[in-house]
C-alpha positions as CSV (number, residue, x, y, z in Angstrom):
1,M,100.6,90.9,88.8
2,Y,99.2,91.2,92.0
3,P,97.6,94.7,92.5
4,V,98.8,96.1,96.1
5,R,96.0,98.1,97.7
6,M,94.5,97.9,101.0
7,D,91.4,95.0,100.9
8,E,88.7,95.2,103.4
9,T,88.0,91.4,102.9
10,I,91.7,90.4,103.8
11,S,92.2,89.7,107.5
12,K,95.5,89.2,109.4
13,T,95.0,85.9,109.5
14,T,94.6,84.7,105.7
15,I,97.3,86.0,103.9
16,A,101.2,85.7,104.1
17,I,104.1,87.3,102.1
18,A,106.4,84.6,101.0
19,E,110.3,85.8,100.0
20,I,110.9,83.8,97.0
21,S,114.4,82.6,95.9
22,G,116.1,79.3,96.1
23,A,115.3,75.8,97.8
24,D,115.7,77.6,101.3
25,S,112.8,79.9,100.7
26,I,110.5,77.4,99.2
27,A,110.8,74.9,101.9
28,A,110.5,77.9,104.3
29,A,107.2,79.0,102.5
30,L,106.0,75.2,102.8
31,R,106.9,74.7,106.7
32,F,105.3,77.9,107.4
33,C,101.8,76.6,105.7
34,E,102.2,73.4,107.4
35,L,102.6,75.5,111.0
36,N,100.0,77.9,110.3
37,P,96.5,76.2,108.8
38,E,94.8,79.7,109.2
39,V,96.5,81.0,106.3
40,H,95.3,80.4,103.3
41,T,96.8,82.6,100.6
42,I,100.5,82.9,100.0
43,L,101.7,86.0,97.9
44,P,105.0,85.6,96.7
45,S,107.7,88.4,96.6
46,Y,111.2,88.7,94.8
47,V,112.9,91.6,95.0
48,H,115.3,92.5,92.4
49,T,118.6,94.1,94.1
50,G,120.7,95.1,91.0
51,T,123.4,92.8,91.6
52,E,122.1,89.8,90.6
53,F,122.7,87.8,87.1
54,G,121.9,84.8,85.3
55,D,118.7,82.8,84.3
56,F,115.3,84.2,86.2
57,G,113.8,80.8,84.7
58,G,114.6,79.2,88.0
59,I,112.9,81.3,89.8
60,K,109.7,80.6,87.7
61,G,110.1,77.0,88.3
62,N,110.2,77.2,91.8
63,L,107.1,79.1,91.7
64,A,105.2,76.2,89.9
65,F,106.4,74.2,92.3
66,L,105.6,75.6,95.3
67,G,102.1,76.6,93.9
68,E,101.5,72.8,93.5
69,E,102.6,71.7,96.4
70,L,100.8,74.4,98.1
71,Q,97.7,73.6,97.1
72,T,98.2,69.6,97.0
73,R,99.2,69.3,100.6
74,F,97.1,72.1,102.5
75,G,94.9,73.9,99.9
76,V,96.5,76.6,100.0
77,E,96.5,79.4,97.0
78,L,99.5,81.1,95.6
79,L,98.9,84.4,93.7
80,P,101.1,85.5,91.1
81,L,104.5,86.6,91.6
82,K,104.9,90.2,92.9
83,E,108.3,91.9,91.8
84,S,109.9,95.2,93.0
85,G,113.2,96.9,93.7
86,K,114.5,100.2,95.2
87,P,118.2,100.5,93.7
88,R,118.6,104.1,95.9
89,L,117.4,102.1,98.9
90,W,120.2,99.3,98.1
91,A,122.7,102.2,97.6
92,A,121.9,103.8,100.9
93,L,122.6,100.8,103.0
94,N,125.3,98.8,100.8
95,G,127.3,101.8,98.9
96,R,127.3,105.3,100.0
97,F,128.9,104.2,103.2
98,G,130.6,101.1,103.1
99,S,134.1,102.7,104.0
100,V,132.6,104.8,107.0
101,L,131.2,101.0,108.3
102,A,134.7,99.4,107.7
103,E,136.5,101.8,109.5
104,R,134.3,102.4,112.2
105,Y,133.4,98.4,112.8
106,G,137.0,97.2,111.7
107,T,135.3,95.1,108.9
108,W,132.3,95.2,106.8
109,V,130.6,93.2,103.9
110,P,127.4,94.3,101.9
111,C,125.7,91.1,102.6
112,V,124.1,92.2,105.7
113,G,122.8,95.6,104.7
114,C,121.9,93.6,101.6
115,H,119.7,91.4,103.2
116,L,118.0,93.9,105.5
117,Y,117.1,95.5,101.8
118,L,115.5,92.3,100.8
119,H,113.2,92.4,104.0
120,L,112.7,95.9,104.0
121,M,111.2,95.9,100.7
122,R,108.5,93.3,101.7
123,V,107.3,96.4,104.2
124,H,105.3,98.0,102.3
125,L,103.3,94.8,100.5
126,A,103.0,93.4,104.2
127,R,101.0,96.3,105.2
128,T,99.0,96.8,102.4
129,T,97.7,93.5,102.7
130,R,97.6,92.9,106.2
131,A,99.5,90.1,105.8
132,A,100.0,87.7,108.9
133,A,103.8,87.3,108.2
134,V,106.6,87.7,105.9
135,I,108.2,84.4,105.3
136,S,112.1,84.3,104.5
137,G,114.2,81.4,104.0
138,E,117.3,82.5,105.9
139,R,119.1,80.1,108.1
140,E,121.8,80.3,110.5
141,W,124.2,77.4,109.3
142,H,124.3,75.7,106.1
143,G,126.3,72.7,107.0
144,D,129.5,73.7,109.0
145,R,129.1,77.1,107.2
146,Q,127.7,80.2,108.6
147,K,127.3,83.7,106.0
148,P,127.8,86.9,107.9
149,N,124.3,88.2,106.7
150,Q,122.7,84.6,108.4
151,V,124.0,84.7,112.2
152,A,121.7,85.1,114.9
153,L,122.6,88.5,115.5
154,A,121.6,89.3,111.8
155,L,118.7,87.5,111.8
156,D,117.5,88.9,115.0
157,A,117.9,92.8,113.7
158,Y,116.1,92.1,110.5
159,A,112.8,91.0,113.1
160,A,113.3,93.7,115.0
161,V,113.5,96.1,112.4
162,L,110.4,94.7,110.7
163,A,108.8,94.3,113.9
164,S,109.2,98.3,114.4
165,V,106.6,99.1,111.6
166,G,104.0,96.2,112.8
167,V,105.4,93.5,110.5
168,E,106.4,89.9,111.8
169,L,109.3,88.5,110.0
170,V,109.7,84.6,110.6
171,Y,112.1,82.3,109.5
172,P,110.5,78.6,109.4
173,V,114.1,76.7,108.4
174,R,115.8,79.0,110.5
175,D,117.5,75.7,112.8
176,A,117.7,73.5,109.3
177,A,121.6,73.3,109.5
178,D,121.5,70.1,107.4
179,G,120.3,70.5,104.0
180,T,118.6,67.2,104.4
181,Q,116.5,68.8,106.4
182,I,115.5,71.1,103.5
183,D,115.1,68.1,101.3
184,E,112.8,66.3,103.4
185,I,110.1,69.6,103.7
186,L,110.4,69.7,99.9
187,G,109.7,66.2,99.4
188,E,110.5,63.8,96.3
189,R,108.5,66.2,94.0
190,W,110.8,68.7,94.3
191,P,113.1,68.7,90.7
192,G,116.0,70.4,91.9
193,G,119.0,71.3,90.2
194,S,117.0,74.3,88.6
195,P,119.3,77.5,87.6
196,Q,119.3,79.9,90.1
197,L,120.5,83.8,90.1
198,E,123.9,84.8,91.1
199,C,125.2,87.9,93.0
200,V,128.1,89.7,91.1
201,L,128.9,90.3,95.0
202,S,129.4,86.6,95.9
203,G,132.2,85.5,98.2
204,N,133.6,89.0,98.5
205,Y,134.3,88.3,102.3
206,R,136.9,85.3,101.0
207,G,140.9,85.7,100.4
208,L,142.9,84.3,97.8
209,G,141.9,80.5,98.6
210,G,138.4,80.9,98.6
211,G,137.4,78.6,101.4
212,E,138.3,81.4,104.4
213,A,135.8,81.7,107.6
214,A,133.5,85.0,106.8
215,P,134.1,87.9,109.1
216,T,132.5,88.2,111.9
217,L,130.9,91.8,112.6
218,P,130.8,93.2,116.1
219,S,127.3,93.2,118.0
220,A,127.9,97.0,117.9
221,F,127.5,97.1,114.1
222,F,124.2,95.5,114.9
223,D,122.9,97.6,117.8
224,E,124.6,101.2,117.0
225,F,123.8,101.0,113.2
226,L,121.8,98.2,111.4
227,I,118.6,98.0,113.8
228,P,118.5,101.9,114.2
229,A,119.4,102.9,110.7
230,G,117.0,100.1,109.4
231,T,114.1,101.3,111.9
232,M,114.1,104.4,110.2
233,L,114.5,103.3,106.8
234,A,111.4,100.9,107.6
235,D,109.2,104.1,108.5
236,A,110.4,105.8,105.7
237,V,109.1,103.1,103.1
238,A,106.0,102.4,105.2
239,N,105.1,106.2,104.6
240,G,106.6,106.8,101.4
241,R,109.7,108.5,102.3
242,A,112.6,108.3,100.1
243,N,115.8,110.2,101.6
244,Y,117.6,106.9,102.4
245,D,121.1,108.3,102.5
246,D,120.1,111.2,104.7
247,I,118.7,108.9,107.0
248,V,121.7,106.3,107.1
249,A,124.1,109.4,107.3
250,S,121.9,110.2,110.3
251,A,121.9,106.9,112.1
252,L,125.5,106.8,111.7
253,R,126.0,110.3,113.1
254,G,124.1,108.9,116.0
255,A,126.3,105.9,116.8
256,T,128.7,108.2,117.9
257,A,127.0,110.6,119.7
């Protein structure tokens, strides 16, 4: 496993952190390297949420493919996978204050805070390696569907939070609405169909029919809560503090001041 350390030989232009999950994340890493030839090394990162289940073999298969493609296409090295997770941070964003958020903003889903958590978990790694960027496979549209955690307000909020501690979060496939665009980036050698981890909260915002549109969170949720809370949490993560519940509670109190 790649050791997290401050390495004086690594500049901010030679390494990037790749968030690893499914096909979108792999396409994002490839697209990023295509657009940023000065980056010579990719450090893959997988963050555990505590809500996922299934076969981790799909992640390993995706990594094997990514490593081969990075070397073949761009001469870029893929380092060993770095795994991490902070259940208490996840709980502070997505469990402890859910009823408060739902009452205050009229609707609430855990997916937005969960994705912020996933990005926050890369802050320490990005700062200690002086990474040029954290590469995310988030995209706004999936055909004609949107997910509440991937709307423009959410993606902009995540990036703003990480920027507050000097980490650049980039979305190389943000505008790839059509899945065929992802397929084109992955190329003909992409095996596809590998088992992916699932989330026990998947589809939690849908009705009985399963096909209803996702709820729209108001802009106040992002401006009053997510960005202020996320910014304080990012600072805590960067500086080794773990009073996550207190931080989120403080942000909620500030939003009503």
